[in-house]
C-alpha positions as CSV (number, residue, x, y, z in Angstrom):
1,M,-13.7,-0.8,4.7
2,A,-13.0,1.5,1.5
3,D,-11.4,1.4,-1.6
4,I,-8.7,4.6,-1.4
5,I,-7.4,6.7,0.9
6,S,-5.8,10.4,0.8
7,W,-1.4,10.0,1.0
8,D,-2.9,13.1,4.4
9,K,-4.2,9.9,6.3
10,A,-1.5,7.6,5.8
11,I,0.7,9.6,8.6
12,D,1.6,6.6,11.4
13,R,-0.1,4.0,9.6
14,K,3.1,1.1,9.5
15,V,4.2,0.0,6.3
16,K,5.6,-3.7,5.1
17,S,7.9,-4.8,2.7
18,S,6.5,-7.6,-0.1
19,D,8.4,-9.6,2.0
20,N,5.5,-9.3,4.9
21,K,8.5,-7.6,6.9
22,D,8.1,-4.0,9.2
23,L,9.2,-1.3,7.3
24,G,8.6,1.4,10.3
25,E,5.6,3.6,10.6
26,V,4.6,6.8,8.3
27,D,6.7,9.9,9.7
28,S,6.2,12.2,5.9
29,I,5.5,12.6,3.2
30,T,6.0,14.5,0.4
31,K,5.5,14.6,-3.4
32,D,8.4,12.2,-3.9
33,Y,8.4,10.2,-1.4
34,I,7.1,8.8,2.1
35,Q,9.5,8.7,4.9
36,A,9.2,5.5,6.7
37,K,10.5,5.5,10.6
38,E,11.9,2.3,11.7
39,G,12.5,1.6,16.4
40,T,12.0,3.4,19.0
41,I,16.2,4.0,20.1
42,S,17.7,4.0,17.3
43,K,15.7,4.4,14.3
44,N,15.3,3.8,11.0
45,N,14.6,6.0,8.0
46,Y,13.5,4.6,4.8
47,Y,13.1,7.6,1.9
48,I,11.2,5.4,-0.1
49,P,9.6,6.7,-3.6
50,K,6.0,7.2,-3.2
51,Y,5.4,4.9,-6.9
52,Y,7.0,1.9,-5.5
53,L,3.4,1.3,-3.0
54,Q,1.2,-1.0,-3.6
55,G,-1.2,0.3,-1.4
56,Y,-3.2,0.2,1.9
57,D,-5.1,-2.7,3.4
58,G,-6.7,-0.8,6.0
59,D,-4.4,-1.2,8.0
60,N,-0.6,-0.8,6.7
61,L,1.2,0.7,3.2
62,W,2.6,-2.0,1.1
63,V,5.2,-1.7,-0.4
64,S,6.5,-3.8,-4.2
65,L,10.2,-4.1,-2.4
66,I,11.6,-6.8,-0.4
67,K,12.7,-5.4,3.1
68,D,16.6,-5.9,2.3
69,E,16.3,-4.2,-0.8
70,V,14.2,-0.6,0.9
71,K,17.6,-0.6,3.2
72,A,19.7,-1.4,0.6
73,R,18.4,1.5,-2.2
74,F,16.4,3.5,1.1
75,E,18.1,3.9,4.0
76,R,19.7,7.3,4.8
77,R,19.8,10.1,8.1
78,D,18.3,13.0,5.4
79,P,16.0,13.4,2.7
80,P,17.2,12.2,-0.4
81,D,17.2,14.6,-3.5
82,P,14.4,13.5,-6.1
83,S,16.4,13.1,-9.0
84,E,17.9,10.3,-7.2
85,F,15.0,8.4,-8.1
86,E,15.0,9.2,-11.9
87,T,15.8,6.1,-12.9
88,P,14.5,3.8,-16.1
89,E,13.0,0.9,-14.1
90,Y,11.2,3.4,-11.6
91,S,10.3,5.9,-14.6
92,Q,8.6,2.7,-15.9
93,R,7.1,1.7,-12.4
94,K,5.2,5.1,-12.3
95,S,4.0,5.0,-15.8
96,A,2.4,1.5,-15.0
97,V,1.3,2.4,-11.9
98,I,-0.8,5.7,-13.1
99,Q,-1.8,4.3,-16.2
100,Q,-3.6,1.4,-13.3
101,Y,-4.8,4.5,-10.8
102,P,-4.7,7.4,-12.5
103,D,-5.6,9.5,-8.8
104,F,-2.8,7.5,-7.3
105,A,-1.1,10.6,-6.5
106,N,-3.7,12.1,-4.6
107,T,-4.9,8.4,-3.4
108,I,-4.1,5.1,-2.1
109,P,-5.4,2.5,-3.9
110,M,-6.8,-0.9,-1.9
111,H,-4.6,-3.7,-1.8
112,S,-4.6,-7.3,-0.4
113,S,-1.7,-8.8,1.7
114,S,-4.0,-12.2,2.1
115,T,-1.8,-13.9,-0.7
116,P,1.0,-15.1,0.9
117,A,4.8,-14.0,-0.1
118,G,6.0,-15.8,-3.4
119,T,1.8,-16.4,-4.6
120,T,0.4,-15.8,-8.3
121,T,-1.5,-13.1,-8.1
122,S,-4.5,-11.2,-9.7
123,Q,-1.8,-8.4,-9.6
124,D,1.2,-10.6,-11.7
125,M,0.6,-9.8,-15.5
126,V,1.7,-14.1,-15.9
127,G,0.0,-16.9,-14.3
128,L,3.8,-17.9,-13.3
129,P,4.7,-19.7,-9.9
130,W,6.9,-17.5,-9.4
131,E,8.6,-18.8,-6.0
132,K,10.0,-21.3,-8.0
133,V,11.7,-19.6,-11.0
134,I,14.6,-17.9,-8.7
135,D,17.7,-18.8,-9.4
136,K,16.6,-19.9,-12.9
137,K,18.1,-18.5,-15.7
138,V,15.9,-16.0,-18.1
139,K,16.6,-15.8,-22.2
140,S,15.6,-12.4,-23.8
141,S,13.8,-12.9,-27.1
142,D,16.8,-13.7,-29.0
143,N,17.5,-16.7,-26.8
144,Q,20.4,-15.2,-25.2
145,D,20.9,-15.8,-21.7
146,I,20.4,-12.5,-19.7
147,G,21.1,-13.9,-15.9
148,K,20.0,-15.3,-13.0
149,V,16.1,-14.4,-11.0
150,E,17.9,-12.9,-7.5
151,S,14.7,-12.6,-6.4
152,I,10.7,-11.5,-7.5
153,S,8.9,-8.9,-6.8
154,T,5.7,-7.7,-6.8
155,Y,5.6,-6.3,-10.6
156,Y,9.0,-6.9,-11.8
157,T,12.0,-9.9,-12.1
158,E,15.3,-9.0,-10.5
159,V,17.9,-10.6,-12.9
160,K,21.3,-11.1,-12.0
161,D,24.5,-11.8,-14.0
162,G,28.4,-11.3,-12.9
163,R,27.8,-8.1,-11.2
164,N,25.1,-6.6,-13.4
165,H,21.6,-6.4,-12.1
166,Y,18.6,-5.9,-14.5
167,Y,15.0,-5.4,-13.0
168,V,12.8,-7.2,-15.9
169,A,9.0,-6.2,-15.5
170,K,6.3,-9.5,-15.7
171,H,5.1,-8.9,-18.0
172,H,7.8,-8.9,-19.5
173,I,7.9,-12.2,-18.8
174,Q,6.6,-14.9,-21.9
175,G,7.1,-18.2,-19.6
176,F,8.7,-20.6,-18.0
177,D,10.2,-23.7,-19.2
178,G,11.5,-25.2,-16.5
179,H,14.3,-24.4,-16.3
180,H,14.2,-21.1,-18.4
181,L,12.1,-17.5,-18.0
182,H,11.4,-16.4,-20.9
183,A,11.4,-12.1,-21.8
184,S,9.6,-11.2,-24.0
185,E,12.1,-8.0,-24.9
């Protein structure tokens, strides 16, 4: 099995979310996103920004987001304008991916999907029991409450404070004391 595949070889490959749910198959690829189609009769179209892809395991492309998040953010009938992806969170994600995989624009790196969802992998920046921090409070570096952990992805934690959602990169989490996650910012 190769360590990488080119983007053109990803057409018709199955797409999986980080919570191991099917997102259909790759129908098309642009420089900005992949289009995955799910279903046979009534198809769901997901236009997923490329830098949310984690890699290829020999059979499937893996997305770093859970299925509910993909559905909420990227399910639509028509292709998006690439400017819709220009958020601080996505820019940070893109920079991290490019730093780790400089040729990501041309090839998809190998991804190991054998680790059960919610367990620590070598890709996690901090060796925490991530599955145990959902609903735990998050504190900033100046000990201010940020909110509670809503969900966990491969590279970040989603923190919710009322109606506000924050995406805190895992490498900004300094530790967990059993009650609170402590962020470095």
